[in-house]
N, C-alpha and C positions, 0 to 999 in steps of 0.2 A: 404755407401762407395762412391756412385756416387756423392753425395753432397760434399764430402771432396775432391775428385780428380777432380771434374768438368767434368767428362765424363759421357756419357749416358750409362745405362746398355745395354748389348748386348741382342738383342731379339732372342730367340731361333727359328730356322727354323720351320715353320709350316708344317703339313702334306701336305698341298696344294702345298707349295714350293718344297718339296721333290718330290711330284708327277709330277709337271711340269718339274723339272730337269730330272727325270728319263725318262719322255716322250720324252724330247728333245734328250737325249743320245740315246734312242732307235731309234728315227727317223734318227739321223746322222749315227748310226751304220748300219741301213737298207740301207740308201742311199749309203754308202760306199760299202756294199756288192753288190748292184745293179751295181754300177759304175765299180768295180773291175771285176765282172762277165762279164759284157758287154765288158770291155777292154780285158780280156783274150780271148774271142771269136774273137774279132777283131785281136788280136795278132796272133792267129792261122793261119791267112791268110798270114802271112809274115815269118813264121819260117818253116823249113823243118821238116817232109815231107808234111805237110798240105798246104804249099804254092803252091803245084801243084794242089790243089782242086779248081776248077773253082767257084768263088763266084756268077757267073751269072747262072750257070746251076746245080750246086750241092748243096744239102741242107746242113744246118748247122750240122745235125746229122752225116754227112760223117766224121766229125772230130773224132767222137766216134769210128770209125772203124780203126783209124790210130794208129801209135806209140805215138801220142800225146793225147791218150784217157784220161790220167790222168788230163791234163789241161782242156780238154773239160768237164769232169765230175765235176771238181772243179768249173768251171765257172757256170755251170747250178745249182749246189748246192748253190752257193753264191746268185744267183738270186732267187732261191726258198726260202732261208733263209731270204733275205731282204724283199721279198714279204710277207712271213708269219709274220714277225715282224711288218710291217706296218698295215696289216689287224688286227693283234692281239692288237696293240696299240690303235685302235679305239673302241675295244669292251667295255672297261670300260666307255667310253664316251657315250655309248648307242646310237651311231649314225648309226650303221650298223644294218639293219634288217636281218632276217634269210636268205633271198635269196642271197643278195650280200655277206654275210659272208660265206655261203656255196660255192658260186661261187669262192671266193678267196681261200678257202680251196682246192677246186678241181683243181684250177690252180697250187697251190703249190704242191699238191700230184702228179699231172700229170708230173711236171718237175722231181720229184724224180723217177717216174716210167720210164721216158725217160732215166735216167741214169742207172737204174737197168736192163732195157731191151733195148739193143742197136738196132739200125736200122738193118734191114736185109741186109746182104751182098749179093747183087744180082750176084756177081761173083761166089758165091757158090749156091745160090738159096733161095727161101722164107723160113721163119722160124716162129714158133709160137711166139717167142719173138719179131720178127719184126712186127707182127700183133698187139701185145700189144703196142708196141712203137708207131705205127701209130694211134691207137685209143686214146692213151694218148695225142698225139700231137693235135689231133682234139679237144678233150675235153678241153685241156688247152687254145688253141687259141680262142675258142668260149666263155669259161666261164669267162676269165679275162675281156674282153671288156664289156660283159653283166654285170658283177659285178660292174665295174666302172660306167657304165651308170646308174645303179639302185642306186648306193650309192652317186653319185656326189651331188645330191640335198641336202642331209643331212650332207655330209662331208663339203660342202662349202655353208652354209646357208646365209652367209653375204658377199660373194665374187662372184659376177657375172662373173668376169674375170676368176678366177681359175675354177669356175664351168664350164664355157664354154670351157676352155682348156681341162679339164678332159673329158668332153663329146665329144669334137672334136677328141681327141686321141682314145676314145672308138669306135667312128664311123669309124675313119680311119683304125683301126685294123680290123673291120668287112669288110671294103671295100677291104683290102688286101686279106682277106680270100675269098671274093666274086670273085676276079680275078681267084683264083684257081678253084672255082666252075664253073665259066664261061668256063675255059679251059676244064674241065671234060665234061660239057654239049656239047661243040663244038665237042669234039672228039667222043662223043656218037652219034652225028648226022652225022658228016662228016667223021669219021674214023681217024685213026692215034693215036699216043701216046700223051695223054694230057700233060704230063710233058715236052714235046718238043714244045708245042704250045706257051708257055710263058717262060721267063727267070726265072724258078722256084726258083733258088738259090737267085736271087735278090729279088723276091717277098717275099720269106720266111724271108730273112734278114730284109727287110723293115717292115714286120709284127712284127717280134721279137723286133726290136728297138722301134717301136711305142708302143708296149705293155709294155715294160720296162719303157718307159717314162710315160705311163698311170699309172702304179703302183707308180712311184716316186711322182706323184702329191699328193698322200695320205700323204706324209710327210709334206706338206705345213702347214696345220692347226695345226699339232703337234709342229712344230717349232715356229709358231706364239704364241701358248700358253706359250712356254718357254720364 
């Protein structure tokens, strides 16, 4: 028939093409989730009643104690979903070893735990859920940069630029956390409340943004394959 019509027969899509397309869609979906999640958290600072929360002194989790808890929960879940999608998309490529894969899983689970167990409302007093929330925050903030640092070499084997960006973001995330540890150490030696030594809200927001950007770098090789 092609000889009669003068047209070439249509080549059916190969499994590899389907795989590349699905990978690209997953990467774009994950990036959208990360961007929308980060955008919602940013928006919370400008709508009442959370616009009264100081971004310099109050942590992001304060939003979860307000009437805007639904938006806060949705934002964190979107970031968790986007992160899980990017880490999972690399598993079939066999570029993630066990340790960074587990680190990515712990980061994702910690975000969901943060939603399930809100921060303690100190106007009422400490709570068991607040302790779980704090532990999950520490686990997530440490596991994500560790996972990125360990995975970057295999995720970006042919791109020194993106490998360097991913590693720089991982190191920067740990440095943000180091500022908090420094404040705790200073207060232990000199007295005072450690969360008042530094602009805790600003430090945490900087750390959160850096870690979201670090996760987003995992989309680069997936989009390049597409």
